[in-house]
C-alpha positions in Angstrom: -4.2 -4.6 -13.7 -3.5 -7.7 -11.5 -5.8 -7.9 -8.5 -4.5 -9.2 -5.2 -5.3 -12.9 -4.9 -7.6 -14.1 -2.1 -4.8 -16.1 -0.5 -2.5 -13.0 -0.3 -5.4 -10.8 0.9 -6.3 -13.3 3.7 -2.7 -13.6 4.8 -2.3 -9.8 4.9 -5.6 -9.4 6.8 -4.3 -11.9 9.4 -0.9 -10.2 9.7 -2.4 -6.7 10.0 -5.5 -7.4 12.1 -3.9 -5.6 15.1 -2.7 -2.6 13.0 -6.0 -1.7 11.3 -8.1 -0.5 14.3 -8.1 3.3 14.3 -5.3 3.5 11.7 -5.0 6.2 9.1 -4.2 4.3 5.9 -3.1 5.0 2.3 -3.8 2.5 -0.5 -1.4 3.2 -3.4 -1.8 1.8 -6.9 -5.3 1.0 -5.5 -6.9 -0.6 -8.5 -10.2 -1.9 -7.2 -9.4 -0.7 -3.7 -9.5 -4.2 -2.1 -6.6 -3.6 0.2 -8.0 -0.3 1.5 -11.5 -1.8 1.8 -10.0 -4.6 3.9 -8.4 -2.0 6.2 -11.7 -0.2 6.6 -13.4 -3.5 7.4 -10.7 -4.1 10.0 -11.5 -0.9 11.7 -9.2 1.7 10.0 -10.3 5.3 10.8 -9.6 6.5 7.3 -8.2 5.3 4.0 -6.9 7.5 1.2 -6.6 5.9 -2.2 -4.3 6.7 -5.1 -5.2 5.3 -8.5 -4.2 6.3 -12.0 -7.2 4.8 -13.8 -10.1 7.3 -13.5 -12.7 4.6 -14.0 -11.4 2.8 -10.9 -11.0 6.0 -9.0 -14.6 6.9 -9.4 -15.7 3.6 -7.8 -13.4 4.2 -4.8 -15.0 7.6 -3.8 -17.6 6.0 -1.5 -14.8 4.4 0.5 -12.6 7.4 1.2 -10.5 10.2 -0.3 -9.3 9.5 -3.8 -6.4 11.0 -5.7 -6.2 10.2 -9.4 -2.7 10.2 -10.8 0.4 8.3 -11.5 2.8 7.4 -8.7 5.2 8.5 -7.5 4.2 12.0 -8.7 0.7 11.7 -7.0 2.3 11.4 -3.6 2.2 15.2 -3.4 -1.6 15.2 -2.9 -1.6 12.8 0.1 -2.5 14.1 3.5 -0.6 12.1 6.0 0.8 11.2 8.3 -0.2 7.6 7.9 0.0 4.7 10.3 0.0 2.2 7.4 0.6 2.5 3.7 -0.4 -0.4 1.4 1.2 -0.4 -2.1 0.4 -2.9 -4.9 2.4 -1.6 -7.9 2.4 -3.4 -11.2 4.8 -6.3 -11.2 8.2 -5.4 -12.7 7.5 -1.6 -12.6 10.3 0.7 -11.5 7.5 2.9 -10.1 7.1 0.5 -7.1 10.6 0.9 -5.6 10.7 4.6 -6.6 7.5 5.3 -4.8 8.4 3.3 -1.7 11.7 5.2 -1.4 9.6 8.4 -1.0 7.1 7.3 1.6 9.1 7.9 4.9 7.9 11.5 5.3 4.3 10.4 4.9 4.5 8.0 7.8 3.9 8.4 11.5 6.9 7.5 13.6 7.1 3.7 13.6 4.6 3.6 10.6 4.5 0.6 8.4 4.6 0.2 4.6 3.5 -3.1 3.0 4.4 -3.7 -0.6 2.9 -6.5 -2.7 5.2 -7.4 -5.5 6.5 -10.2 -7.7 9.0 -12.2 -5.6 11.8 -11.5 -8.2 11.2 -7.7 -8.2 14.1 -5.8 -6.6 13.0 -4.5 -3.2 16.2 -4.0 -1.2 16.7 -4.1 2.6 16.5 -0.3 2.7 14.6 2.1 0.6 14.7 5.9 1.3 15.2 5.5 5.0 12.7 2.7 5.4 14.1 -0.7 6.6 12.8 -4.1 5.6 11.3 -5.7 8.6 10.2 -9.0 7.0 9.2 -10.5 3.7 6.7 -13.3 3.1 6.2 -15.2 -0.1 3.0 -16.7 -1.4 3.7 -18.4 -4.8 4.8 -15.8 -7.2 3.8 -12.9 -4.9 5.8 -11.4 -2.1 4.8 -9.1 0.7 7.6 -6.8 2.0 7.1 -5.0 5.3 9.1 -1.7 5.8 9.3 0.5 8.9 10.6 4.0 9.5 
């Protein structure tokens, strides 16, 4: 597991501060749940977490709904629609792009997907009907913003 750095979390909080209030959010590849916890702190109405590691999933239960399982298969248990989906897949994993390509039906119209990934990982301009809106780089890490 590679937790999101403080610099990237702070940048993401700043970018999404107007999106969080009242939002229904999913935190995929949740790990410690830091991204979802930031959404809650920013005023999100609800956060659903998906994490494959059961020891992490247990710790997330006080924060919101938790689904334990590997992505993209675990998407079947999510109860959208979501205003915002945060995804932090393992760097270099094909599960990241494969999961993002399936997220469109889980989003509200105009919903946003934010993917944290290694800047060299292949996240194209379009994935499963989602279009890349912008990409920001912070050292080795990139944040890609997709919309329906």
